[in-house]
C-alpha positions, 0 to 999 in steps of 0.5 A: 514529484508531483505534490498535488496528486489526489487520487491512486488507481489500482487495476482491478488484478492489483486492488485483488491481490492486496485485499487476498493478502490482506485476508491471508495475514489476518489476524496479523496486519500484512505490508506491501510495497506499491510500484507504478507511475505518477501521472497528472494529478493521479497515482497508478499503482501497476504492481505490488511486492508483498513484503513479510511483516518484520515485526515481532511483537503484537503483530496484530496491531504492527507492521514493519518494513526491513531495510532490505526489503525496502531497498528490494522495493526500490531496486524492482521499481528501478529496473523496471522503470517505475518508481516506489509510491509507498506501502500498503498494509492492513488494520485487522478489526480496526478501521482503515485510518492512520493509527498514531504509530503510522502516523510517527512512521509515515513518509512524506510523498508516499501513498499508504493504503490501509485495508481494514479487514475482519475474520469476514474479509474486508470491510474498507480500503482508504488511502492517505498521504502525508502533507505537512505532517498531517495525512489527507486522505486520496481518493481510491478507484479501481480501474479495468484491466488494460492490455498492460498486464498487471504484475504481483511479486511476493518473492 
C-alpha cells in the first residue's frame, strides 16, 4: 500500500450516492465499502457498496460490518480489478470526526470517510486514516465525471 496518501477523491455520482445513503439511514448510522485505486499520493474511489448496519443496539451511534459483508466487498473489488480502500459511515447529529469506538475498530491503511448528517441533511464530510495508532485527516475532493462510469452496488 502507498503509505503517504493524503487525498481521497470521489466522482460526483459516488459522492452523491454516499450522501443519499446517509440521509436515507438517518437517524441511524449507515456504512459502506469504498472500492477504487491507489494512485500517486491519492486514492480514487470508483464505486461503493452499501452495507446493512449490522449493529443491533444503539444504531444511531454505532455501526458494524459483518464478516460476510467484508468478504463480499473484498471479492467484489478483486473481481473488478480494484482494491478495498476502506469504509464510510455516518454520524447522525454529530461531527464528522472519529469517535473513540471508531478509533478502537479502525484498521491501519484504510480510509474512513465520516458523514455528519442531521434531519436537515448532510452537514459535512471528512475522511480519516489510521497512522501510528492515531487518525490523520485526508483531504476530500470531488472530481467531475469522466468517461469511466462510477458504479454503486447495494445488493
